[in-house]
N, C-alpha and C positions, 0 to 999 in steps of 0.2 A: 446610506450614509455610511461612510467608513468611520470605524471606532479606532482612532489612532492609540488609545490606551491598551489595545490589545497586542500592539506590536512586541511587547517583550513576553507575552504569555504563549502558551503552547496549546494549539487546538489538536486534540485527540480524535481522529475520525474512525468510527466504527460501523462498517457496512455490515448489515444484519438482513438475513432473509429466514423467517421462520425459526429464530433462535430465542423464543420466549424462556426456555429453561436456563440458558447460559448467559444471555445478555444482561440480566441483572447483576449476578456476581462480577461480570467482567466490569461493568460499569462502576460499581462500588469499589473494586480493587484499584481501578485507574485513579479514582477520586483519592483513595487512601495513599496512593503513591506520592502525590505531591500536590500542595494547593496551588501550584503554578499551572496546573492542566485544566482546560475547559474540555467537556466532552460532549461530541455530537453524535448520535446515532442516526445512520442514514437507514430507515427502514424501508427495504426494498420491496415493497409491495407484499408484504408478509400477510398469510391467510390466519395467522394466530395472533395472540397478544404481545408480540415483541414490542410495538411502540408504547403500549400501556406500561409494561414491565420496565423498559428502559427509562420512561420519564419517572416513574416511581422511584427508580434507583438514583435519580439525580441528573440526568442527561438531558440535554437539549435534542428534541428529536425533528429531524426532517422525513416527511412521510412522502414516499413515491406513490403514485396512483397504481401502478403496475410494476411487475418485476423486469428491471433493466438489467440485471446483472452486476457484477462487481464494478466493471468499468464505468458503467453509468452511475452507479451510486458514488464512486469514489470522485469522479468529476463533479457531481454535484456538491459533494462535501468540499472541494477545492474552490470551487466558485464561492460558497458560503465564506471559507477562509480568508479569500482575497477581500470580498466585500466588507467583512468585519476588521479586516486590517491586521490579521495575524502575520507574524513574521516566520513562524515555523509551524508545520502540520505533520503529523504523524498517524500512520494507518495501524490499527490494532484490530485483529480479527475477533468476532463476537463469540467464537466457540470455545475460549479460554486457551487456545494453543500458546498464544503470544504472552509472555510474562510482562506485566506492567511494570515490574522491577527493572527490567532492561530498557525502558523507554529512555531513560537518561543516558544510557550508553550509546544508543542508536542515535540520538539527538547529537552527541559528543562528535560523531563523524561529520555534521555540518560544519566543524570547525576548519575542515580541510577539504570539503566538496560540497556541491549543492544538493546532492541526493545521497543519503546514506542508507544502505540495506542491511536489515538485520539478517546475517547469513547463518544458516543452519549447519552447514557443513565446513566449518572453520575451526575444528579442534575444539569445540566447546559443545557439553551435552552429549547425549547418547542417541539423538535423533538419526534414523536411518530409511532409506528407501532402497529396494533390491529390484532387479531385473530391469525390463525396458524403461520404466520410468527413471530409473536412476542412471540408465546410459543416456537417455534423452537429456537429463539434467547436466550431465558431464559436457555433452556435446554443446548445448545450448550456452553453458557457463564459458566455455573456451571460445566461442565465436563472438560473444558479447563482450568478452575481456578484450579481444583484439580490436573491436570497434571502439571500446571506451579507453582503450590503452592503460588498463590497470587490471590486476587479476582479481577476478571475481569467481567465487564458487557456488553461488545460490542466487541465480538471475530470476528465478520464479517465487522468490519470497515476496509475501505482500506485507512483512513487517518492514516499512522504510519510511524515512523521514525526509522531509522537503522544506528548503528555506524559501525565502519570497521569490527568488528568481525561478526556482522550480515549480511553486505554486502558480506563478504566471504561466509558465509553460503548459503546466497540466489543464489550467483553464482553457488554454488555446487549443490543446490537443490531448485528449485522453481517450483511446478507443474503448469501445463497449464489447468488442469481439471476445470470445472465450480466449484467455491467456493474452489478449491484447493489454489488458490492464498491468501486466507485468513486464512481458517482453516488448510489445511494441512502444508502450510508453517510454520504456528505458531507452530503446534505440532512437526513439524521437527526440528525447531530450539531449542525448549525446550530439545527434546531429545538429542540434539548435546550439551547440556550444556549452552546455551543461557539463560539470564534471561529477563522477560518481566515486563511491568508495563503499567500502563494507565493514562490519562490525560483527565479531562473533557472538552469537546468542544461542542460548539452549531452547528447545521447543518442548512444550509440555503435551501430555496426552489431551485429546478432545475431553471436555468436561461432560458432554452428553453426544448421543449419536454414534454412527460408526462412518469411516471414510467410504466414500462412494465407488472408489475405484478397485475392482478385482482385476484379474489377469487381463481381461478382454478391455477393461477400463484403462489399464495401463498402456496397452496397445495404441488405443485411441488416442490417448495422451500424447505417446510419442510422435504420431502422425500429425496431430493438430499443433503440437509445439513447433516441428520442423516447419510446418505451413505458416504459421503465426510469424516465425522469425524471418522466414522467407519474404513474406510480405513487408516486414517491418525495414528489412534491409533494402528493398526495392523502393519503398516509398520515399518520395521527396522530402527534405526536411521542411518544418515549418518554421519560418524566421519569427525570432522573438521580436517584441517590439523594442525600439530604442531605449537605452538607459535613461533614467531620468537624468536631466541636465546636459545631455547630449545635443548637439547643434539640431534644430529642427528643420 
């Protein structure tokens, strides 16, 4: 049953896999940022106490029976958002790198587009990436900018907001493949007629743990990024359902 009272509220989606050390502070910080935010943690088959910690911090928890990856977790979150009647949803990572204080700014991008990306390389903050991974990001941003017909500098950012049109599109198509959650979902949304914009944000250091990508990982990232974008560009658009009120 759809809860229409949720239409004016914001659903913050937090995909989490083995993040018991950082998910609690992340949830509490999101809840402290605004009373208008409802928080759902999608526990992506964690082997630790991520679900319990998130629940104790005040989040509603959707537990997946095994690890699906970010794409599968986010599609689950968007399906929940649609069924509960939320008009806006935004992804925030559980590792503490996304500043909940920037949620309101990223949501502000929805005033001019269906999808708003919190961009890390837009002259705000000091986040940097070097070497092959940076080269890949520049190339990917250039290609997707042409597809979207707007300048985008950070198309692999997971800090992004969606309005009701985008939520509907994501429920219909949101790939689970590596990088598909960012690149493929974005290209598919543009092919379906949705608009995209970006909002500059600063990225924070990870609260716990270390990035998984060294030089070898960066090279793999480059190859898989190009492959993922190539598949996205070749894939046919998934048509959206007719707008409510249109002729049947």
